[in-house]
MIMIMI-42512 format. One record per residue (C-alpha): residue number from 1; chain; z negated, y, x. Coordinates in nm, 2 decimals. Each point is the difference from the previous one (the first is absolute). Layout:
# MIMIMI-42512
@n = NUM chain = A w = Z v = Y u = X
...
This chain:
# MIMIMI-42512
@n = 1 chain = A w = 0.00 v = 0.00 u = 0.00
@n = 2 chain = A w = 0.09 v = 0.34 u = 0.12
@n = 3 chain = A w = -0.26 v = 0.27 u = -0.08
@n = 4 chain = A w = 0.14 v = 0.30 u = -0.18
@n = 5 chain = A w = -0.33 v = 0.17 u = -0.07
@n = 6 chain = A w = -0.36 v = -0.09 u = 0.06
@n = 7 chain = A w = -0.29 v = 0.24 u = -0.06
@n = 8 chain = A w = -0.37 v = -0.03 u = -0.07
@n = 9 chain = A w = -0.26 v = 0.27 u = -0.05
@n = 10 chain = A w = -0.33 v = 0.08 u = -0.18
@n = 11 chain = A w = 0.01 v = 0.25 u = -0.28
@n = 12 chain = A w = -0.34 v = 0.09 u = -0.15
@n = 13 chain = A w = -0.16 v = -0.34 u = -0.09
@n = 14 chain = A w = 0.34 v = -0.18 u = 0.01
@n = 15 chain = A w = 0.21 v = -0.19 u = 0.25
@n = 16 chain = A w = 0.38 v = 0.06 u = -0.04
@n = 17 chain = A w = 0.22 v = -0.26 u = 0.17
@n = 18 chain = A w = 0.38 v = 0.00 u = -0.01
@n = 19 chain = A w = 0.22 v = -0.27 u = 0.15
@n = 20 chain = A w = 0.38 v = -0.01 u = -0.05
@n = 21 chain = A w = 0.22 v = -0.25 u = 0.19
@n = 22 chain = A w = 0.37 v = -0.05 u = 0.01
@n = 23 chain = A w = 0.07 v = -0.37 u = -0.07
@n = 24 chain = A w = 0.31 v = -0.21 u = -0.05
@n = 25 chain = A w = 0.14 v = 0.05 u = -0.35
@n = 26 chain = A w = -0.07 v = -0.30 u = -0.23
@n = 27 chain = A w = -0.07 v = -0.08 u = -0.36
@n = 28 chain = A w = -0.36 v = 0.13 u = 0.04
@n = 29 chain = A w = 0.09 v = 0.31 u = 0.20
@n = 30 chain = A w = 0.34 v = 0.10 u = -0.12
@n = 31 chain = A w = -0.03 v = 0.35 u = 0.15
@n = 32 chain = A w = -0.11 v = -0.13 u = 0.34
@n = 33 chain = A w = -0.36 v = 0.13 u = -0.01
@n = 34 chain = A w = -0.34 v = -0.16 u = -0.02
@n = 35 chain = A w = -0.29 v = 0.24 u = -0.07
@n = 36 chain = A w = -0.36 v = 0.03 u = -0.07
@n = 37 chain = A w = -0.16 v = 0.34 u = -0.09
@n = 38 chain = A w = -0.37 v = -0.02 u = -0.09
@n = 39 chain = A w = -0.29 v = 0.23 u = -0.09
@n = 40 chain = A w = -0.34 v = -0.16 u = 0.07
@n = 41 chain = A w = -0.35 v = 0.11 u = -0.10
@n = 42 chain = A w = -0.31 v = -0.18 u = 0.11
@n = 43 chain = A w = 0.20 v = -0.31 u = 0.11
@n = 44 chain = A w = 0.18 v = -0.02 u = -0.34
@n = 45 chain = A w = 0.37 v = 0.07 u = -0.06
@n = 46 chain = A w = 0.03 v = 0.28 u = -0.26
@n = 47 chain = A w = 0.37 v = 0.04 u = 0.02
@n = 48 chain = A w = 0.28 v = -0.21 u = 0.16
@n = 49 chain = A w = 0.38 v = 0.02 u = 0.01
@n = 50 chain = A w = 0.16 v = -0.32 u = 0.14
@n = 51 chain = A w = 0.29 v = -0.24 u = -0.02
@n = 52 chain = A w = -0.15 v = -0.31 u = 0.15
@n = 53 chain = A w = -0.09 v = -0.34 u = -0.14
@n = 54 chain = A w = 0.34 v = -0.04 u = -0.17
@n = 55 chain = A w = -0.11 v = 0.24 u = -0.28
@n = 56 chain = A w = 0.25 v = 0.27 u = 0.07
@n = 57 chain = A w = -0.08 v = 0.37 u = -0.01
@n = 58 chain = A w = -0.33 v = 0.06 u = -0.17
@n = 59 chain = A w = -0.31 v = 0.22 u = -0.01
@n = 60 chain = A w = -0.37 v = -0.11 u = -0.01
@n = 61 chain = A w = -0.21 v = 0.26 u = -0.19
@n = 62 chain = A w = -0.35 v = -0.14 u = -0.03
@n = 63 chain = A w = 0.04 v = -0.35 u = -0.14
@n = 64 chain = A w = 0.35 v = 0.07 u = -0.15
@n = 65 chain = A w = 0.33 v = -0.10 u = 0.16
@n = 66 chain = A w = 0.28 v = 0.23 u = -0.12
@n = 67 chain = A w = 0.37 v = -0.01 u = 0.09
@n = 68 chain = A w = 0.13 v = 0.26 u = 0.24
@n = 69 chain = A w = 0.36 v = 0.13 u = 0.02
@n = 70 chain = A w = 0.08 v = 0.02 u = 0.38
@n = 71 chain = A w = 0.25 v = 0.26 u = 0.09
@n = 72 chain = A w = -0.06 v = 0.04 u = 0.38
@n = 73 chain = A w = -0.28 v = 0.01 u = 0.25
@n = 74 chain = A w = -0.04 v = 0.38 u = -0.03
@n = 75 chain = A w = -0.04 v = 0.00 u = -0.38
@n = 76 chain = A w = -0.24 v = -0.29 u = 0.04
@n = 77 chain = A w = -0.23 v = 0.20 u = 0.24
@n = 78 chain = A w = 0.03 v = 0.30 u = -0.23
@n = 79 chain = A w = -0.09 v = -0.20 u = -0.32
@n = 80 chain = A w = -0.30 v = -0.16 u = 0.18
@n = 81 chain = A w = -0.12 v = 0.33 u = 0.14
@n = 82 chain = A w = 0.02 v = 0.16 u = -0.35
@n = 83 chain = A w = -0.22 v = -0.28 u = -0.14
@n = 84 chain = A w = -0.24 v = 0.03 u = 0.30
@n = 85 chain = A w = -0.04 v = 0.37 u = -0.07
@n = 86 chain = A w = -0.07 v = -0.06 u = -0.37
@n = 87 chain = A w = -0.25 v = -0.27 u = 0.08
@n = 88 chain = A w = -0.19 v = 0.20 u = 0.27
@n = 89 chain = A w = -0.01 v = 0.30 u = -0.23
@n = 90 chain = A w = -0.14 v = -0.21 u = -0.29
@n = 91 chain = A w = 0.31 v = 0.05 u = -0.21
@n = 92 chain = A w = 0.11 v = -0.37 u = -0.01
@n = 93 chain = A w = -0.21 v = -0.31 u = -0.02
């Protein structure tokens, strides 16, 4: 896997971790990307965007798995960051 973007930092009481890799295109990664973007608080994932485990593109919000429409890696980061901002400001749970 070729890393496209990796980043990890602490924001308030949260850990933000972004990993995006270029992979060989296949039925599970038709765009050629594998990614995991997570927001963690007190050791628990609060938010996660990923496309692993053969589930396709999806978002974990709390205990819910929701479909995610992947456009490109830049929109992915932007969408994730918008949710992170809402959660850390208490606007989204």
